[in-house]
N, C-alpha and C positions, 0 to 999 in steps of 0.2 A: 350766629350764622350756622346754617345747616344745609344739607343737600335737599332742596325742595321740601323743607320741613321734616326731613328724616334725619335723625341723629345717627341712626344705624341703617345700613343696607343689609338686609338678610342675604346671606350667601348660601345658596341651597345646593345640596349634593344628591338628594333623593327625590324621586318623582312624587312620593307620597307627600313630601313637604311642599312641593310645588303646588299640588292640589289644595292643600290646607291654606297656603299663602293666598290663594285666589279669593278667599272670603275675608281676608284681613284688610285693615286700613292702609297697609303699605302699598304705595303706588309703584315704587322703583324696587326691583329685585335683581340680584345677581345670580346667574345660573352657572354652576360649576359641574364638572364631571358628568357630562351627558353624552350619549351616543347620537350621532348625526340623525338616526332614524327617529329620535324623540323630538327633534326640533319643530316639526310641523304641528304635532298635537300640543306642544307647550305654547307655541306662539298663538295657536287658535284659542286656547284656554285664556291666555293673557289678554288677547284682543277682546274676547267676550266679557272679561272682568275688568277692563280698563287699566291693565297693568302695563308698565314699561319695563322691558327686559334689557339687562346688561349681560352679555354673553362673554364668558372667559374663553377666548379663542384657542388658547393653548391647551384647554381641557375638553375640547370637543372631540370625542373618540370617533374615528372613521374619516376624519379630515386632517390634512396636513395644515398646520398653522402657518400659512403664508399669504401673500397678496392675492392669489387666485381663489383660495377658499374664502378669504375675507370679502372679495368681490361677490362671490356667490351668496354668502350670508347676507350681505348688505342689500343686494338686489332682490333676493327671494323672500327674506323675512323682515327686512327693515327694522332691526333692533334699535332701541334708544342708544345703546352704547356697546362698545367692545373693549375688553381688557386684554392686554398682552404684554409680554416681556419683549416682544420682537418689534423692532422699528418698522419693518415692512408692513406689518399688520396695522400699526398705528397710522402710518402714512396713507395707506389705502382707505382706512376708515374715515380719516379726515377728508380725503378726496371724494368719498361717497356721501359726505354730509352726516355721518354717524359719529356720535360723541366718542372720543378716543381717551382711554385711560391707560397710561404707560405704567406698567407694574415694575417696581424696582425692588430687588432683593439687596439690602444693604448689609454687607458683612464686615467691611473694614473701610479705611480711608480710600484705598485704591478703588473699591467698588463704588463709593460715593462720587469720586471724581469722574469715573467712566460714565456714571449715570448722568451727571451734568452734561457731558458731551452728547449723550444719547438724546436727552431732552432738548438740547439746542438744535439737534438735527431734526427730530420728529415734531416738535412743537405740539405736544398733546393738549387736549382740552383739560385733562386732569392728570394727576400723578397719584399712584397708590404706593405707599411706603410700607415695606415689610422688613422686619417685624414692626408692628405698629406700637410697640411698647417703649419707643424711644422719643420722648417729647423733645429733647434737644435737637435731634436729627429732623424731626417733623418741622420744627420751627426754622431750622437752617435751610431745608429744601424749599419751604414756602417763601422765605425771604430771598433766597438766591435766584429762584426761578420765576417768582411772581405768579405762580400757578396755584390753583386750589388743590389741596392734598386730601386724599383718603388715607386712613390708617387701617392696616389689616395684619392679621397674623399674630398669634400668641396673646391676644387681648381676651381675657377671661372674666374680668370683674368690672363692676360699675366704676370703681375708682380708676381703672386703667382707661376706660372709655373717656371719663372726664379729663384725665391728664392729657390724653391725645387731643381732645377737643380744645382744652385750654392752650395747648401748644400751637394751635392753628389748623388742625384737621377740620374739614367741613362735614365729614361723616366717617363712620367706622364700618368696614366690611367685616362681617362676622357670621360664622356658622353656629354660634352659640345660641341655642333656642331660649335660654333664660334671658339673655340680653335682648333678643327680639321681643320677648314678652314685656320686659321692663320698659323698653323705649318705644313700644307700639304707639303709632300716631293716634292721637285722640283719646287714648285711655291707657292705663297701665295694667299689667298683670292679666292679660287676656289669654284665652286658650288658642294657641297657634300650633 
């Protein structure tokens, strides 16, 4: 099982990498750390190249990550999905028909239990578990929530990708370009 055939979701921080990704076989791309003024040209590029964008709402500079900015992003740009740690963003994305990815930072047992309560309240389409190098926790989250899980954060090797995948993650969010190349859809070791 994978996320629409993608074992990894490239998580992009730099505009140069967005431009390079437009000629790749990756259809789904996560955008991190961008200024609100960059949204329009990035979405225009994505549309022209048949790419589906997932925006990390908590990392859009110049917008407060809340239900109002979520409403704006959903109406104005119609992204495939939104990632956030905030329940209000997840609820608004779901209301607007945009795929919601609840990001969870799991530090200890208490944070895991609080995360289950959040998931129960927000009912996201997907859950992103950070750090993603915890196969036992990935499996537990997937089993207890019955939701599809992304793994992200601190995944640096092919072995760590495979361990997360074997634990039940459907994809890995990563900014590691070597992993983008290795898992590139349709062929391996391409120039991205």
